[in-house]
C-alpha positions, 0 to 999 in steps of 0.5 A: 563815664562819657566820652566828648568829641569836640568835632565829629565828621563822619566820612563821605559815602559814595553819594556825598551824604555821610551818616551824620549830616550835622556840621555841628559839634557832636557829643557821644556817650558809652551808649551810641544808640541815640546818636546813631538813631539821630544821625539816621533820622537826619539822613532821612529828613535830608533825603526827603527835603532833597526829594521834595526839592527835586520834585519842585523842580521837575514839576516847574520844567514839565508845566505847560511844556507843550503850550509854548510855540517853538523859539528861534533856537528851537527851529535850528534844532528842528532843522538839525534833526530833520535835514540829511545827515551827510555832507552834502550842501544841505546835510547836517555835517556841514551845518553850524550845529555839527561842531557840537553834534551830540544833543542833536544826534541823540534827539535825532535817534530818539525821534528816529526810533519812536522813543519819542513819538512825534516832532511836537513841542512837548515831545521834542523838549521832553529830553531837555526838560529831563536833563534840566531836572537833574541839575538841582540834585547834582549841585547839592551833591557837589555843594554838600561836602564843601559848604554843608547841608544848609547851602546845599539845600538852598542852592538846590532850591534856588536852581529848582525854581529859577526862571532862566534855567526853567526856561532853558530846560523847557527849550529844545536846545542841548545847551541845558544838557551841557550845563548838566553834564558839567555839573556831573563832571564836577560831582565825579571829580569831587568824589574822586572818579577821575575818568568819569569826570573827564569823560563827562567833560567831553560829553558836555563839550560835545553838547555845546561849545560853552560846555567845555568851559563850564565843565573845566570850570566845575572841575576847578571847583571840585579841586579848589584850583589856584589858577585863578589867584596866580593870574597876573593883574592885567589878565584880570582886566582883559577877563573883566572887560569881556565880562562887562559886555554880559552884565545886562544879560547877567541882571536880566537872566541871573537876577540882580539879587544873585549878582549882588550876593555873588559879589559879597561872597567873592568879598568875604572869601569863604574858607575851609581848612584855612584855604579860600574855596572861591578860587575854583568857583570864581573860575567856574563863573568866570570861564563861561562868561569870558568865553561868552564875552569874546563870542559876543562880538561875533554873535550877540545872541550868545548872551543867554547861553553864557549866562546859563552856563555861569548860573550854577556856580553863581547860584552856589556863591549866592547860596553861601552868602545867604546861609552865612548871613543867617549864621552870623545873625544867630551869634550873640547879639545885643540884649535889646535884639536878643529880647526881640526874637521874631525880629532877629529872625526876620533880619536873618532871613532877609537875604533869603526872602529877598532872593526867593521873592525875586526869583519866584516873581520872575518865575510867575511872570515867565509862566503867566505873563510872558507865555514862556518867553516865546512869540506866538509863532503858532498862532501866526502859522494858523493865520497864514493857513487860513489865508490860503486859498485853493489854486493859489500859492502863498509866499511868507517873507520873514526876518529872524523867524524865517525858520520858525515859520518853515518849521510850522508851515513847511515841516519836511522842508529840510528833508529834501535837497535844496534843488528839489524845493522848487520842483515836483518833489517839493513836499509843500508846494502851496507855501514857500517861506523865504528870508527878507533880503538886506539888500533893498532891490532884492527885497523889493523884487521878492515883495512884488508878488500879490500873494506875499505875506510879511511876517516881522517882529516889532523891532524888526518892523521899526527898524525896517521903517527907520532904514533908508527906503524901508518906509517906501518898500512896505508902503503897500502893506497893511497889518493883517493881525498883531500878536502882543508878546510883552517881555522883560526887556523889549516888545516881541510882538509879531506883525502879519502884513499883507499887500493893500487891497485896492478899492473897487473904484480905483 
């Protein structure tokens, strides 16, 4: 006589995968061999799917990683790993990057000991791409015991193909390491490794300041913290005001579909054992966004960092909404819909199709149209070097791209003390790169040299022409070359300008 068990959930193993992966009711009989075989087969299938998703994510993060030019943030990383380590005026210990030094110090060690053979774009980005490849499986491990296999698969796939995380993984900036370590802290806390989880929190904070907030939020996810619902209502309003300033960045980086599905999940309030499990996830998404919203008032470039730190929690909530809708559509339905199975399946899969279409389209545009989201600074370098004549010195004046041009034209610029840059010890005596001063008179004196080249992006050039006295300042300059750089939210084209050559009869 068989024994029927209405609900059977196998205990979690150390990796978060039970032998029986199904959440459905399982029936057992006196002969357990078929059930065990089915469980083992299901485990193999699940692990295979997770491995395929991880490989897809790795392939996207390594694809064309060496083709894009260094960006502005990557130039700061280059400076941090090449400048002296001491506390002198030009040392790493007194720079802004020393506030979260772990990623820079590890990269410096890898380059200094020959583990990474060069300072090229591909080699410097490789460690960060590896860190980005670990996030999809880590989120699957965190999600599986809370929401089941369906949500775990979908969140891993969504992060693996998400363009914002791919772009961060292809950038030599330690914020992607902080996000991965934050997710690892949540996994460790979920499976009871308390001391390891707090150690990972410290490491995440050591990689980037936003890592503290992201990692603590992941601990709240693992513990299903009630701190969020205990806060007074006026605190909600204060926090919400800080998040509002990041809404354009959220739509741009995270995606409109993800944002809408997150709001749907917060309204639906998924439960487990009668308790809402959106408390911790709400904190995991809210903490980096609030921190980024406060930070935004002092530094407008922090929007991308804050939205990236909130991305894992937001994709998790969006994945729950997608899977929940699919299961709801499979419940008993009216007869006229039941007879049309294809229509029912399309309706059930509609949110997933819309979400993946938006994400995959943005990923395609990132690689094919937007060239990795970075202007072609390397082409500007080639044009500057081509205009260099023997026996002549050249001065490149740039605005936001000043350190990028120093990275390409003067790669040893930060390895020598500042006082020696104009002496015989200057490693690049033929080329000088300077920041365009905000003061009009200082800028006029700097641009007076006949060999000066002006490198500006489209927005900087337009702002300079619109400023009082700006048009007069650059009246003698003509465009030598223009490199188009279309982006989803603005034109990042680069202009190379030189002083007008007078006609022979002048």
